[in-house]
N, C-alpha and C positions, 0 to 999 in steps of 0.2 A: 519686249526684248525680240529680235530675230536670232534665233542659235544659230552660230556662225558656222556649225558643221557642215561637210560636205556630204552630202544624202543620194542614195540610190537605189531604185528599184526597180522590177522588171513591170515594165508599162505597158504590154500586150497581154491579153486576155491568157488566164492560166492553160497548161495544156501543150500538145503539141502541134504545131500549125508550120508551113512553110518557113516565115521568119518570125522573127520575134524582137523588142527592140527594149534596151536597157539604158535606163537614162538617170545621169549625174547631176548634180546641181549646187553650186559653191564655190568657194574661192578657191579653194583646193582641185575642181572638176579637172582643170586641164593639167595639171601636174598628177595626179592619180592615173586621169588616162594614158600618160604617156610611160607609165612604170609596167603598162600591160598591152599599151597597142605598137606595134612594128608597122612601120610603112617601108616602100620597097629601097632598096640601098640609095643612099645620098640625101633621100628626102627628108625634108626638116621635120623638129618637133612640133606635134598639136599647137603646143605653148605658141610657137613662132609663126600659127598659120592664122590666114584671114577670117573673119568671121565671116558666118554664113556660107561654109563651104564643105565640101563632102569629100571625104578621105578614104581611100581602099589601102587594107592593109589585113595585119593579123595579130589576132590575140594569141598571146604566149604566157606561157608559167615558165621561168627560165628559160629554157632550150624548146620545151615543148609544145608545139603549136596545138592550141585550142579550136580554133575557126577560123575561116577567113570573113572580114566584116569589114561593112561602109559604117565610117565615123562620121557624124554631123556635129558641127562645132558653131556655138552660138555665144557671142560675149554678149557681157554686162554693159549697158543698160538692157539692152535691145535682145529680150530673149523672153519665154512665159514667164519665169520667176522673177526677171529683173537682176538675175546671177549669172556667171559664166556657168553655160550648159554644155553636156558632150551628151547627143545619142548614140547610142551602139546598136547597131542592126545586125543582129546576127542570123545562122539559121535555127529552125525551132524546136529544135530536141531540146526536153525537158534537162539531159545531162548538160547540154551546153549551155544551157541559160544560168544554171545552178554554178556550172564552173567559174562564169564569166563572173557573176554575183563575189561568190568566195573571194576572187582575185582582188577586184574592187574594194569590197571590206577588208583585205588583208594590208592593202596598200594604202589604206586610213581614210577609206568612205565609211560610214554608219548607212544601214537600212533606214528607209523612210518610212517616216509613222503615214496612217492613211488620211488621205488628201492635204500630205504635206507640201508639194509642190507647189497647188493652187494658194495654201495658205502662204506661202512665200511670195506667190505674185500678190496678194491681198496686203502682206506687212511692207512689200517693198513697192506701192503705189502702181502697179501695173492695171488692177481690176480693183473695184469697189467691192465692199461683202455681196451685195444682191447679184453682183456678176460673177463672183465666185459660187455661189449657190448655186447658179441657172449654169455652171459648168458640169456638175452633178445630173441636173436636171436632162441636159443636152446628151451626156452619156448615157441616163436611163431611158431617153424617150423610146417610144414604142408606133407612134401614128404620126402622121403628118401635121398634124394641128397641135401636139405636142412640143415635137420638133419644132416647128415656127415658132412657137412662145418661148421657150429655150432660147433660142439662137436668137431673137430679139432682145429678150432680159439681159443675154450674156454680151451682146456688143452695145448696152448701153440705154437701151429704150424705157425701161423703167427707173434707172439710174437719173437719167436727165429729166423726168417729169418730177420726183423729188429733190433735183436739187434745185429747180427752178420755183417749187415753194418753199425751200427753205431760205433761196437768196431772198424773197419775196418777203417771207417773215425777218428775215435779218436785218432788211430797211425799215420795217416797220418799228421792231424793238428798238433800233439804234433812234427815231424818230422820240419815241415814248421814254427812253432814259437818259436823252438829252433834254426834254421837260424836266425831269428827276434833279437834272443838275443845276437847273435854275430855275427849282420850286418857290425860291423867295422872292423872283423876281415875276413869278405869275405868269410865265409865256409861254405859249403854245406852239410847240413846233410841226406836229403833227395834226392834220386836219381830220377832225372827228369824222366828216363825211365821206373822205376820202379813204380812211382807216376802215370802217365797215363795208364800203363796196368791195374792197381786198379781202378782209377775212371773211365776206358771202362768198367771193368768187373762190379762194382755197376751200372754203366748206364743201362749198359744192364738188372740186376736184376731189378731194378726200373721202367726200361721201362716194363719188362716181366710183375711186378705185377701192375703196374698200366692199363694194358692192361687188365688183369684179370676180371676188375672190369664189363664190357659188360656180361660175362659169368656169373659172380658170381652174379648179379642184377636179371638174369634170373633164376636162382636157387632159389634164395630167392622170389622171385615175382611172377615165374611163366613163362613159354615160351609163348611167346605175339603168337597168332594165330589171324589173321584177318579174319572174312569171310565178303566178299564182294560179288556183283551183283547186276543184276538190280533189280527193285523191284518187287514184288511177284514171284519171284525166289524159295521161301522155305529158305531165311536165318535164321530168326528167329524161324522156323519150326525146322531146323536142330540144331539151339542153343538149345531149347527147350530138343531135344531128347537126346543131350550127357550130357545135364546136368540133364535129366531125371527130371523136372519140368517147371513149366510155367512162366518161367522167361521174357519171351519176348510176347508182343502183337501179334497176328497174325489175319490176316485180309485179304479179299479179294482185300479191297481198297487199291488202290497205294498210297506208300509213306505214311504211317503206322509208319514205326520207324524213326524218325527224327532225333535222338541221336544218340552216341554210349552206347550200354548196353555189360556190360562188369562183368564177372563172372571168377571164380576158380575152375577148376574140378581136382582133381588127379585122373592119370590114371595109376596104376600099380607103387606107390611111385613117379611118375613124375607129377609136376603141369603144367597145361596148362592153360592161362588166355587167355580167348577168348573175342574177341571183335566183337558185331555184330554191324554193320555199315548200315548207312540209303541206300537206294538203289539209285543206281547212274542209273540216268536219266537225259535228260533236263528238267526243271518245270520254271514256274515264282512266285514258291513260295519262298520267301527271308527265311522263316525259314527252309525248306527243303531244299533250297543251302546252308544253312550253315552245315548241318547236313552233304549234300554230302560232303563238304570240309574235315569235321571231317574224313569221309571215308577215303578220300588220305590221310590224315596226319598220319590215324592210319597204313596204307601200309607202311609206312617209318619205323613206329616203330618195326612191326611185324617180326618174323623169318619165319615165316610159312604164306603164304596166301590161302585160300580155296574161289577160283572162283568157286559160286556155279552159274549152268544155268539150263536154264530148256529145258529139251529134247524136248518139242511138239515147240521149237520156230526154225526159220528155222538157218540151219547154217550158212548162211553168217552173221545174227545178232549174234548168238554166238561167230563166228570168229573174228568178229569185235569187242565185247566186250574180248575175252582174249589179242587180241593184244593191247586196252585199257590199261590192265594192267600189260600188261608185258611192256609197256614203262613208266610205272610208279613205278616200282621196278627195284631192283637191283642183290643182289645178295641172296634174299631170296627164300626158298622154295616155288613153285606152286601147289598146288594139285587142276585140274579142277574137280571141284564136278557135275557129268551130274543128275542133281535132278529127281523126279517123271519117275524113270525107270521102275516104276510100270503098268504106263499108256502104252495102246497100240500104234503101228504105229510109234516107235521112233529106229525101230533096226538099218535103213539106218543112222540117224544121230549118232548112238555109234558109225556106222563103221566107219563111215567118221571122225567123232570126235580122234577116235584110231588111223586112217591112216596118220591125215596131220596137228595135232594141237601141237603135243608134241616134245618139244624142252629138250633140257639138263636141268636136277635140276625141271623137271615139272613130275607128275605123274595124272593120268586119273583115277578116281571111279564112278561108277553108286551108286545110292541110290535110295530109298525112303523115304526123311525124313518124312512123315506123317506116314507112316505105317513103318518104322523104319524098313526099309529092308537094308541089307548090309553094315552097319553102322559099324560091326565089322571090315572090310574091310579097310574104313578110319580110324577107331582107330590104324588099324594095320600100316597105311601110318605114322599117327603122332608120334606112336612110333617109328618106324622105326626112321623119321629123328630127333626126340629127343637125340636118342641116343651120336650124337657129341655133343651136349651140358653138356654130363655128365663128369666131374673132372676126371683126370686122377690120377689113385694111389695115389702119394705122393704132388702131386704139389699143393701150395697154391693158393687160391683163395682169392681175394679181391669183397666182397659183401657191405660194408659200404663208403656210400659215403663222410662220415668224412675222411674216410681212403685214400680213390681214391682223395681227393683233395690234402690232403697232402704228397699223394706220388707224384704226378704232380708236385706240386711245388719244392720238394727235388729234382726229377728229372731235374727240369729247373736249380735249381742251380748246381748241378752237371755239366751240359752241359757246363756251363760257366766256371766252374773249369777245364775241358778240354779244350774248349777255350783256356783260359789262359795260361795253361801249353804247349799248340802247340805255342803261339805266344809270351812264354817267360815274361809274364808280374811278378809283384814283388809278393814277398812270402804273405807282407801284405794285398791285394787285392785277393790271392787267400784263405788265412784262412777266410776272411770276408764270401765267398763264401760258405765253407766248415762249420762255422758256422752255416749259413742259413738252408742247408742241414741235420746237424744234429738237428736245432731246429723242423723242419718239421718232422723229423722222430721220435722225442720225443714225438711231439702231438698226436702221436699214440697209444702210448704205456701207454704216460699218465706221462712220465718224464719231461713235460715243460704242464701243463695245468693250468687253473683257474677256478673261481666259474661259471662264465657264461658258460663256456663248460661245467663241470660237471653239473650243472643244467641243462644246456638242454640235456643231456646225460640221466639223472636218472629220469628226470619228465617222461619219455616217460614208464619207470619198471610199472609192477604192486605191489603196496603194499602188503608187505609180502616177497618180494624178493628183 
């Protein structure tokens, strides 16, 4: 059931700004706004105005003028929430925002809950659940790829794919259940070969969507890059240089970094999530050993591994560390970073590194993290290796863990249907697996939902959206 109360909230970011927007939505939105909004003499009330119009006037508490404002008016059902909506744009002083909000509450509105405007849009059929979730992703987007993915989902790209799958399955189950109604006549309405072809096509699509989650998660949260190497080779200095801030403690003392330090940097529209890990060495310090184990675990999570080496070390030691990391990674890109290249006497080491160490899917770059020399070459390598993580033209990318779990469950159900068709099981068992697949696909778009799921989704939204 949709709460019939009229809700209000500040829709712009907290704090002082040039302007701020306060949003009202609900059956009484126009009547409540009319109690506090006063337009020039002889002008009509907001409730008498046409939809999609702007009005200049003042907000007043009795005879006291609070601010001069612009009011935007949207009428149901042609609004974001599907209800009557009033948006008051005022000056951005926190005092003004709070006074207007207090007047609206005193006039009969209540404070909106986190995400309640978007939740009402979903409940009123203005968007499905996956589109509603994309609204939050769009607000939180920090890079071009993430923004593009969220915008496409909000505009129904993912929903359309799910709808096509559900429509095909609904046709399928209609034929099977029609057979069950005429089971005594031994009539077959559904051509089994066509059903096998259809379900195998659906299985491939579900597998493709579920498999895109790894890419979607990377685009949403940043391409994971692990910075690894021995102690005191310059890992933390490199992280600070890339982030352009003193994020990690830098010291000549071995074992300073004992935990994983994490941060995200946007490089020309692509987000990279860097992990500065504990230096890899043999030690009896239990806390440092825990940090080293976490370093190895981050190797498994990373798409790109930056192995930082000290060019002042012997080539045998460098080679040993490179081989150790190679044993720990699989398909990740390995970039060997020869640090302290500004120091003299390492030309031979550079030559030997370039001659004998590189394998396929590996690159070598020489830098000075401390003096920030040749960092642009390292950045270029990161950008080059990030290109494979960009979405193809119209491909649908899944980035939501809830969607991924539902797609995985739906895929398992379709596999059981295919197995049943090949083994000639009865239609009632086929119908049960098809219904299960429909259920999981319906969970994605919200055609099947419950209050607990909705509450979990919308509690993470900002108030005012």
